[in-house]
N, C-alpha and C positions, 0 to 999 in steps of 0.2 A: 464851440466847435466849427472848425471850417471844413470845406475843402478845397482842393489849389489844385486848378485845369491847366496846362501850360502848353501852349503847341506852339510846332516851328515848321516851316517849311525847306525847302532844300535837299540837294542828294547830297550832299556832306557833312559830315558831324557840325555839331553846332557849338558855341562860345566853347570858349579857355583851346579847343583845343582837344576834346580828352584828356585835358585835367585830373579831373577827380575821381575819374572812373578805375579799376584796380588791373595789374596786369592781365590776372587771368583770367576778365571779363574779355580784352585785346583778344587773348591766348586762342580764347571759343568761336571772337567772330571770324578767327582765320579760318575756319575750317565753314564758312556760307560761303557764299554764294556770294561777288559782289553787290547789287542792288542789295541784297538780302543782310550783308554786313555792314553798310552805309546804316541801313536803317535802325541794326539790331544797338549800336552805339552809338546813334543819334539819340534812339530815346534812353540807352541807360547816362547818357548824361543828361536830358534833359535831365532822368528822376534823380540826380547827384547835385543837379546846380537847385530841383528844391530843398533837398533836403539841409543841403546848406541855407539858403532861405530860409525856412521856415520852423529847423531843429539847429543849427549851426554844426552841425555834422561837415567835417572836411571833405570827407573821403566816402564814397560811394561802399556800404557794410557789403560783406557778402550778399548773393543772393543764392536763391531755389530752384527748383522746377516743379509745382505738385506735381501729381498721377494725371491734372486734368490737363497738363501741359501749360500750366498756368503761372507765371514766374511771382515769386514774391522775396522779403527778406529772411534769411535764415534767424536770426532769431527773433522769435512771436511776438516780445517787448511792441518791436520797431512797428512804425504805420505801415496798412496796407497801401496797396496801390495798384495802379490796371495803364497799358498802354494799350494805343491805337494806333493804325494808320490806314491813308486811303490818299491813293493817288502819291504827289512827293509830299503830304503832311503827314506829320509827327507828332503823336499827341499822348498827356502824362498826368493821368487825376493821384492827389494824393489825398488822403483822408488824414484827418487828425484823432488823436483818442482815441485807440481800440476801433472807431468804427471801421468800414466795407467799402472796398471803393469797384465800380465798374464802369470804363468808358469805353463808348461806341463814337464813329465819324462816320459818314459817308457821302461820297460827290454825288450831287442831284442830277438828274437826268444823265447819271454814267450807266444805264441802263436804258433798254428799250421802253416802249409802253406795255408791248406786249410780254416783255420778262419781268415788271411788275405786275402784270396783273396776273399771269400766274402766281407766283408769289405769293401776291394776298391770297388764293388761296386755301393758304394754310395760316389764314388767320381765322380768330373767333370773328360770327356776328356782327360782336359789338364794334370792333376795329376795324369791318370790312364797313359798317353802317358812317363811323366818320369817317372814314377816308374818301367814299359818296359822297361825302355835306358837304367837302371842302373844296374851294374852289379850282383849286393845283391841287391836280389828281397823284403826280409825280412826285410834288414835295410830300404831299400826305403820307403816301405809302415808304417813302424812304422816310420819315420821322415817325411810324409805327415800328418798321422794320429795326430803327437803330436804338428807339429806345428798350423795346426786347434783347437786342442784344446788348447793350450795357446791364440789364438787371442779368440777362444769366450770366456775364463778365462776374456782377458783385457777387452772385449765389456760384459758383462756380460748375455750373450746370451747361454739355456742348447742347446742339442746335436738337440734335435728338431726344433730347426730354423734353423737349420748349411744352411740352402740353402741361405742362406742374406751373407754364407763368400766363394768366388771362390780362390784357387790358382795358380795362372801358374807358378810352379818352375823355369823349363827353361828361364824366362824370367828377373827372379826375383823379381816377380812383385807379388800383393794381390790386393784383392777388399772388403771391407766391407761396406754391405748396412749400416750400421748406424753408422763407423766410419770410414772417408773419410782419415785419417793419420793415421798407423798403420805402424812400422816394425817390424820385426820379424827374428829371431835367430835362426839357429837349427843346432845342433854341436854332430854327433854321432860317439859316446867313442865304446871302442870293446863291452862291454855291455850295455853300458845306452845308451839313446838316450835324449836328453833334448833342449826346446827350449824357449827360451824370447820371447813376445810381448811384445812390449815398445812404449811410445808416439815418434813423429820423431824429438822429441829435444833431444832424448836422444845420446850421443858422443860415452858416452863408459859403459863398461858392463863389470862390478870385479865382477872375480870370488872366490869365499875361500869353503873352505870344512876343515873338522875337523875331526881332524886325531884323531888314537885311542889312545893318551894322551891325546884329548881332546883340542888340541889345533889348534890355526886358521894358515891354512894353505894356501898361497894365491897361485890359479891355473893361473890364467888367467886375461889379461884384454885388453880389446875385443876394440878396436874402432869401431864405429857401421860405420865409415862412406865413411871403408878402403875397395879400390876399388877389392883386393883380398884377400879371406877369402882360412883359407886352404881346401885341398880336399873334405873331408868332411863335409863342413859347409855348412848351404844353408841358406842364408840374402835377405826375399824377403819384396822390401816397397809397401805402397798403389800408385796406379796408379792414375797418375798427373788428374785433373780436378775436375767436383763438385761431390760433392754428389749426386749417382743416389736412386731413389726407387727401390725396389726390383726388380718389370715389368724390369724396363731399364736394374738393372747389369744383370737381366740374359739374354736378349736380347742384350745385347753387348758382352757379354762371349757365 
């Protein structure tokens, strides 16, 4: 089982000029402000392109929105996906074979150090200890934030309920009180931090990017179970054991 992560940078819709999304999607976008409209359409065109490449589905299937505001396919038998925006970059993560997906991307140093320091006060002691042990505070804080957001997107939670999640990056572990089996991989590039949260059965994460000529470029094929990742790559897996209640999880940590 694999996860597929495609990203594209630009202000206008990507390849094929929206040839694979349906009129109802375009109608929905018409009610949005210009900047949001472009991102909305581009993300759904990217998703449609992924569905064609992975499953051979020619047109984007119907979408619905959950009570938490998360888009998903109306047909529950179709794969889970997650969308993220940062700056002028759009990303889509697609999970295979009934797995779940959560994607987040953040620009490094988009916020001041003071803002980052205030933000990490909401993190656990293990998360703050790992950040303070890294050479680049800003990058490390962005990694933890991005990891947290990707897992929360997978579980469908909001930031207000984020006490249900604890990361222990030094040990390569995480704990969600709602989903006992999650793995997440986070990579820090020079300008961008991204994190993909996926179901534990996912063995490969395939990364693509659309270049200036609107061509698909294969970036990496990451083996999720590989013990040694790149120096700036974090992989966290769920702690073994049964599902805990919120109070039990807090006591454990």
